[in-house]
N, C-alpha and C positions, 0 to 999 in steps of 0.2 A: 441523405446525410448520415454520418455516424454521430450518435449522441451518447456520450458517457454520462450517466447520472449516478451520483453517489450520496449516500446517507450522511456523509461527513466530508468536509473539505477544509479542515484545519491543517496546519503544517506538520503532518506526520508522514511516515514512509509511504503509505498507500496513496495519499493525495499527491505526493511528489511523483510517484510512479504513473498515476493517471494523467497528470500534467505533461509528463514526458511522452507518454503514448499519444496524447492528443496533438502535441507539437510535432512529433515525428510523422504522424499520419498526414497532417496538413502539409508538411514539407515534402511528403511523398506524392502529393497531388490528390489527397482524399479529404473532402470537406468534413471537419470534425469539430464538435464543441463539447466542453465539459460543464456539467451543471451540478451545483452543490448548494447546501444550505448556509455555508459560512462565506466569508468575504476574501479569505487569503488567496484563493485561486483565481480571482477575477482579473488580475493584471498579469497572470503568468502564462496564459495561453488563450485561444479563442474559447470564450466561456459565457456562462450566464448563471442566473439564480434558479432555484427550483421553480419559481413562479414563471420563468421563461420556458420551462420544459413542457413539451407535449409530443408524444410519439405521432408520427405521420406516416402515411402510406409510403413504402419503399425505404424507410429508415432502417438502419442497424442500431439497436439500442443496447448498450453495454451497461449492466447494472452492477453496482458495488454497495454492499452493506445496507441493503433495503430488503426487508422481509416481504415477499410478494406471495399472495395466495391465489390471485388471478390477474390476468393482464389488465383488467379494469382498475386495479390498484395504481397503475401508472397514470391514470387520468388526473388524479389529484395526489401527486407523490408527497407533497408536504403533509397532507392529512394522513397518508399511509404511514409515514415515518413517525409522526407524533402519536398516532394510535398504537403503533408497535412498541413504543418505548414507555407508554403510560402504565402505571401500576394501579390505576383506579379499577375497582372491580367491574365497573360497567365496560371499560375498554378491554379488560382481560376476557370477559364473557363474550364480547363482540369478536375478538380475535379467534376465540375457540369456535364460535359459530361460523365465521368466515372460512376457517380451515375445513370444517365439516361439509360445507355446502358450496365451496368455491369451485369454479370450473377448472379442470386440469387441461383444458384445450390450449394448445399453443396459438399465439396470435397469428392471423393469416396476412395482415397488412404490413407487418414489419418483422424483422428478425430480432430475436431476443437472446442476449448472451449474458451469462453470469460470470463475473471475474472474481475469483477468490484471492484476495490480497492478504496472504498471511493469516494472522490471528483475526483479521477483520472479516473473514469469510462468513457470509450470512446463510450458508447452505442449510444449516440446521433449522432456521426459521423460515425457509423458503420452500415453495412448492416447485421442486426441481423439474417436474414434468412440463412446466411452462416453457422451458428454455430450449432453443434450438442448438445451442452450444454452451459448454461450461469450460471456463479457463482456469487452470491451476498453475501455480508457479513452480511446483516440483511434485514428484511422486510422493513426497512426505505428507502432502495435504490429503487427508482421507476423504475422498469422494467415492462412494461405493461403486465398484465396477460391476457388481452383481445386477444392478439396475439397468445395465447397458446404456448408461448415459453418454451422450456425445461429448466426451472430455478431450481437450487438447492441452498439452503441457508445454509451457515455455516461460523462462524467467522474465523479470522486469528489465527494461532498458537501463543502461548505466551511463552516467555523464561522461563526457570526454575529459579525461583526467591525465595528468602527467606527473612524473617524479619531480620532486622539489630539489633545487640545487643546494639548499641548506635547510636543515631541520633543527629544532631545539633538542637538547639532550634531556632524557628522563622526564618528559612531559607526556602524560597519558591522556587520551581522549576516551570518554565513555559516551558512545554515540547511540542515540535512540530516544524515542518518546519516553517521558517520565511517567511510567505506569508500572504497576506491580509485576506483570509478567516479564518485564525486561530485567528485573533483579539488579538494578543499578548499585545498590548497597554492596552486593557481593563483588561487583567489578571494582568498586573503589577500594575495598579492602585488599583485593588481590593485587591491584596496581601498586599499592604501598608496600605490600609484602615482597613484591618483586624489585623494590628499590626505586620506584618512581618518586620524584621530588614534588611534582605537581599533578593534579588531576583536574581536567576541564570537562564539565558535563555539557554535552551538546544535544539538545532535544526540547521539544515542545512540552510544556507542563500540562500533561493530559490528566493527571490524577494528583491534585494538591494534597489530599489526605495522605496518600501513600508517601509523597515527598516529605511532608512534615513529620509523619510518624516513623518512617523507616530510613529515608535517605539523609535528611538533615542531621539526625543524631549520630550517624556514622561520620558524616563530614565534619562535625564538631570535634571529633576525636583527633583531627589533624588541622589545628587552627591555622588559618591563612593559606592552606595548601590545596583546598578544593574550591574551584571556581565554577559558577553557573553561567554559561554563555547563552542559554536558550537555543532556539532553532536558528541555524545559520543556513541561508539559502545557497551560498557560494561554497560548494563542496571542496573545490581546490584550495580555497583559503582555509577551510576547516582542517584538511589533512596536512597542509603545509605548517600548521601551528602545533602539531604533535609528533612525537617520535613513535608512539605506540598507541594501539587502540585495543580496548578491553570490552568484551561482551560475555555475559554469563548465561543468557537464555539461548537455547538451541533453536535456531531458525534457519534451516537449510535454504530457504528462499531469500534470505536477506542478501542485499548487495554490499554490505559493509566489508566482508572479507575480500571481495573482488576489488572494491574501491581502494582498500588498503594496499593490495598488491600493485595496482596501477600507479599508486603514488609513492611506493617505496616505504610504506608504513608497516611496522611490525604488528601483526594481528595476534591477539590472544583470545581464544574462545573455543567453544565446542564444535564450531563449524569449520575448523581449520582444514579438513580434508574433504571439502565439498565437491560438487560436480565440476567438470571442466567448463570454463567460461564459454559463453556463446556470444558471437558478435552482434552488435545492434542491427546490422543489416539482416542477419538471419532471424533475429527476433521479430523485426518488422515484417519480414517475409512470412513468418509463421502466422502472424495476425492477419495479413492480407489473404493468405490461403484459407484460414479458418473462417473468415468472414465472407468468403466467396467474392472478393473484390477483384476487379480486373488488374492485371499486373502493369503498373505504370513504371516508366523509367525512373530509377532512383528510389524505388519502393522496397528495396531489400532483396537479398538473395533467397534461394530456395531454403526452406527450413530443414 
């Protein structure tokens, strides 16, 4: 079985991408489940909680946002995540000791793959020598090639989207989780400077402190013109509701630019000249090849 285990499963881009990967793998004839600590993902694909997760012989385990120092850390992944995020001196000391004495040996009973989902990549906190393969979304993600790590690069899957027959005029969408690195306040300002009449913020409230300290004061400069929609699962509905999309953070791996193109939505952001889009069939084919899976009918074209 293919088991995807993530240190976070709230509704942000990385979780959406892992849900999509799990769904497409199952549709291609490969048994796959997604495990996470939160509840949002549980009704989105074949899934389970972290308590349900355990690597077994013959599995392919895809890890996201979990700092691993040895394969043994996967035997109680909840404890591993809690210890890695604790700031207590005892836990910090314990992490340091584990890094010093942890075995760098790759697991023999199952295949271990690290997926670096944008800013959520845990490579800096992880013993990379444990992994049989490392997945990056683009060449912009800095995984050292000097270490001769087995890296494969392919973007995330994109929803099946279509151009809308009718769109509102001068309605901007700011799409992305509400966290500091996404610089939503800059996108709001730019949208109004460009003549937008309304701005709708689409994204999970990941950092309330950032929102109240940085985003809300900017929104209050435009009374009644900035709306907070939260996370919207239906991307077609999201893009049908706006004429333009604004992004301020440079994220070459983001799917927002491609989604805007597919839906006829004007995109404003630093990633406007990104790489050529790759079909979902080729993306799934790249995963199948990288994981060493047999080629099933409908499992995607050659990468």
